[in-house]
N, C-alpha and C positions, 0 to 999 in steps of 0.2 A: 409211688406212681402218680402222675398227674393226669387227671381226667379232663378231656376236652369238653368244652361247653356244647352240649348236644341239643340246645334249643333250636327248634325248627322255625324258620321264617314262614309265616302263612302265605299261601299263594292266592287265597281269596277270602272275602269277608261276606257273610250272609246275614242280613238283618230283616226281621219282621217289624214293620212299622205300624204305629197306631195313628194312621193318617186317614183323612176322609177321601183321599185320592189314591195313594200308593200303599199297596199291601206288603210288598217285599222287594228288597234289592240285593243284588249279588255283584260284587266287584272283583275282577280278576286282576291282581296287581301286575303280573308279568306281561299281560297283553293290553292293559288299560281298557278293559271291556266292562261295561256296566249293563247289567240286565235289570229291567224294571218290570214288576208285575203290578198291574193296577187292580183295584178292588173288584173290577168287573171280570178279572181273570185274564185279560189280554196282557201279553208279554211282548216286550221289545228289547233288543240288544243294541246298545250304542257303542260305536267303535272309537278308539283313540281318545277316550275321556281321561285327561290328565289326573293324576292322583290328587293334586290340589283341588281340582274341581269336584272330584268325588267326595273328598273330606268335607268340603264346604256344604255339599248336598247332605251328606250324612249328619252333619252337625246343625243344619238349619232348623229353626223352630218350626217352620212350615215347609215340609218336604214338597208338597204339591206346588206351592208358589215358587220355590227355588227351582224346581225341575222345569216348570213352564218358562221361567225367565232366562235360565242359564244353560239348560241342557237340551230341551225338547227339539228345537229346530236348529241348534248349532252344531250338532254332531251327526254323522251318518248313522243310520239305524236300519234294522231289519225287524219286521214284525214276525213273531214266531207263531206257528200254527198250533 
C-alpha cells in the first residue's frame, strides 16, 4: 500500500521579533495579509502584501527600517482596536 504525502501546507506564519519597533508579525499566505504588532501594543493589518515583500521583511536585518521603507505607506491598512 502506498501512503500519500500528508504534509500540510501552512496557511499562516507567526513570528515574535526581537526588534526595537516591531513585536510580532503574522502573514496569511492565502489572502496576502500581514498583521503587525508594534512594541507599543498597537496592531495594523496590511492588505495585498505579496509573498516576496513579506519574505523580504521577515528576513531583513532591521524589521522596523524595512517596514517603514517598504510596507508602511505602500499598502492599504486597517488599525485594529
